[in-house]
C-alpha positions in Angstrom: -8.0 -23.6 14.3 -6.9 -23.1 10.6 -3.4 -23.3 9.3 -2.8 -19.5 9.5 -3.8 -19.4 13.1 -1.5 -22.3 13.9 1.4 -20.5 12.2 0.6 -17.3 14.1 0.6 -19.1 17.4 3.9 -20.9 16.6 5.6 -17.7 15.6 4.3 -15.9 18.7 5.4 -18.7 21.0 8.9 -18.7 19.4 9.4 -14.9 19.8 8.0 -14.9 23.3 10.7 -17.4 24.2 13.3 -15.2 22.5 12.1 -12.2 24.5 12.8 -14.2 27.6 16.5 -14.7 26.6 17.0 -11.2 25.1 20.7 -11.1 26.0 21.4 -14.2 24.0 19.3 -12.9 21.1 21.1 -9.5 21.2 24.5 -11.2 21.0 23.5 -13.0 17.9 21.9 -9.9 16.3 24.9 -7.7 17.0 27.5 -10.3 16.0 29.1 -10.2 19.5 28.6 -13.8 20.5 30.2 -17.0 19.1 26.8 -18.2 18.0 26.1 -15.0 16.2 29.4 -15.0 14.4 28.9 -18.6 13.3 25.4 -17.9 12.1 26.3 -14.7 10.3 29.2 -16.2 8.4 28.2 -19.8 7.8 24.4 -19.8 7.8 23.5 -16.4 6.4 26.5 -16.0 4.1 27.6 -12.5 5.2 31.2 -11.8 4.4 30.9 -8.5 6.3 28.2 -8.0 9.0 28.7 -4.2 9.0 28.0 -4.2 5.3 24.8 -6.1 5.9 23.6 -3.6 8.5 24.5 -0.7 6.2 22.3 -2.4 3.6 19.4 -3.0 6.0 19.3 0.6 7.2 20.5 2.4 4.1 17.1 3.9 3.4 17.0 5.6 6.8 18.4 9.2 6.9 20.1 10.3 10.1 18.3 13.6 10.0 14.8 12.1 9.6 12.1 14.2 11.3 8.8 12.6 10.4 6.7 9.8 11.7 8.2 6.3 11.5 6.8 2.9 12.2 9.2 0.0 12.8 7.7 -3.5 12.6 8.8 -5.7 14.2 11.1 -3.9 16.6 12.3 -7.0 18.3 14.6 -5.9 21.2 15.6 -2.7 19.4 19.2 -3.6 19.6 19.9 -2.8 16.0 17.6 0.2 15.5 18.1 2.3 18.7 21.6 3.5 17.8 20.0 5.0 14.6 17.0 6.5 16.6 19.4 8.1 19.0 20.5 10.4 16.2 16.9 11.2 15.1 15.8 13.5 18.0 13.0 15.2 16.0 11.4 12.0 14.7 8.2 10.5 16.1 8.9 6.8 16.2 6.4 3.9 16.9 8.0 0.5 17.6 5.5 -2.3 17.1 5.8 -6.0 17.8 3.5 -9.0 18.2 5.4 -10.3 21.2 5.0 -8.7 24.6 8.2 -10.2 25.8 10.2 -8.7 22.9 8.5 -5.3 23.5 9.4 -5.5 27.2 13.1 -6.2 26.3 13.0 -3.3 23.8 11.6 -0.9 26.5 14.4 -1.9 28.9 17.0 -1.6 26.1 15.7 1.9 25.2 16.6 3.2 28.6 20.2 2.8 27.7 19.9 5.3 24.9 19.0 9.0 24.7 16.0 8.6 22.5 13.5 11.2 21.4 9.8 10.5 21.0 9.4 6.7 20.9 6.2 4.8 21.6 6.0 1.0 22.0 2.9 -0.8 20.7 1.7 -4.4 20.8 0.1 -5.2 17.4 -0.3 -7.4 14.4 1.4 -6.3 11.2 -1.5 -7.9 9.2 -4.0 -5.7 10.9 -2.3 -2.4 11.9 -4.2 -0.2 14.3 -3.4 3.0 12.4 -5.2 5.1 9.8 -4.3 5.2 6.1 -1.2 7.3 5.3 -0.2 7.8 8.9 3.6 7.4 8.6 6.4 9.0 6.5 8.6 5.9 6.9 7.9 2.2 7.5 11.0 0.1 8.5 11.0 -3.6 8.6 14.4 -5.2 9.3 14.4 -9.0 9.2 10.6 -9.2 9.8 8.8 -10.4 6.7 10.3 -13.9 6.6 8.7 -14.4 10.0 5.2 -13.1 9.3 2.6 -15.9 8.8 0.3 -13.7 6.7 2.7 -12.0 4.3 0.1 -10.8 1.9 -1.7 -8.8 4.6 1.6 -7.5 5.9 2.5 -6.1 2.5 -0.9 -4.5 2.1 -0.9 -3.0 5.6 2.6 -1.6 5.6 1.8 0.1 2.3 -1.6 1.3 3.5 -0.3 3.2 6.5 2.5 4.8 4.5 2.0 8.3 3.2 2.4 9.2 -0.5 6.0 10.1 -1.0 6.9 8.0 2.0 9.6 5.3 2.2 9.3 1.5 2.9 12.7 0.1 3.7 14.4 -2.8 5.4 15.6 -6.3 4.8 14.4 -10.0 4.7 15.6 -13.5 4.0 15.2 -14.6 0.3 15.5 -18.2 -0.7 17.6 -19.5 -3.6 20.9 -17.8 -2.8 22.4 -20.7 -0.8 21.4 -24.3 -0.4 23.0 -24.4 3.0 21.0 -21.4 4.2 17.8 -22.7 2.7 18.3 -26.1 4.4 18.9 -24.4 7.7 15.8 -22.2 7.4 13.6 -25.2 6.6 15.0 -27.6 9.1 15.5 -25.2 12.0 14.0 -21.8 11.6 10.6 -23.0 10.3 10.4 -25.9 12.8 11.1 -23.6 15.7 8.7 -20.9 14.5 11.3 -18.2 13.9 10.5 -18.1 10.1 7.2 -18.8 8.3 6.9 -19.9 4.7 6.4 -19.0 1.9 9.5 -17.0 1.2 10.4 -14.5 -1.5 13.2 -15.0 -4.0 15.1 -11.9 -5.1 13.1 -11.9 -8.3 9.7 -12.4 -6.7 10.4 -9.6 -4.2 11.5 -7.2 -6.9 8.3 -8.0 -8.9 6.1 -7.6 -5.9 7.5 -4.3 -4.7 7.6 -2.8 -8.2 3.9 -3.6 -8.6 3.2 -1.8 -5.3 5.6 1.2 -5.3 6.8 3.8 -7.7 10.5 3.5 -7.0 12.2 0.3 -5.9 15.8 -0.4 -5.1 16.9 -3.9 -4.1 20.3 -5.3 -3.3 21.4 -8.6 -1.7 24.1 -9.7 0.6 24.3 -13.4 1.4 20.8 -14.8 1.6 19.2 -11.5 2.6 17.8 -8.7 0.4 17.8 -5.0 1.4 15.0 -2.9 -0.1 14.1 0.8 -0.4 10.8 1.7 -1.9 9.0 5.0 -2.4 5.2 5.3 -2.5 3.9 7.5 -5.2 
């Protein structure tokens, strides 16, 4: 087993475990638990969590009507409120963890969603044809992907010309406390997988791949919106 395969198994195991404690995970992601509030303020450096969420989803229009791929969907706790407003969109929610997908399916039942499909898959080897989607969304995913180069190529490949790639990810170099926590906890537990982008490296990478790139940061996370030309 090579290093990439070891990383993939570690990440899959970590998120399989998270899927089994989806309620705790959702409390952290929505800032409704004490652990979530502590992490958001002291570990990630968000002065305002609503401001972060607005950044992460700022590229997603409420009246979107095309085909959208979200990877990874996690439990869907952050995305489904947006999808509930997008009745005419065709949405595919993909994740590498079956337990996370099962939690997302259960969570989806609480919302009045339109056309939403759930798929088990690998972002580094997407099972879709070139230029399938009008929008690719990845909120808090790329810092976890073991094979980031493949993930960047695949998400760009399945996006139509004129389509939008948008979302958020952890970037190193913004806070020593956050970087220490990521290395000592998130990496060791398999929630994050190095190497990580800095704001500068992310900007350079996306500008080399897309025609229009807009990046902003809050705390130790970058929000991005890119248009494929």
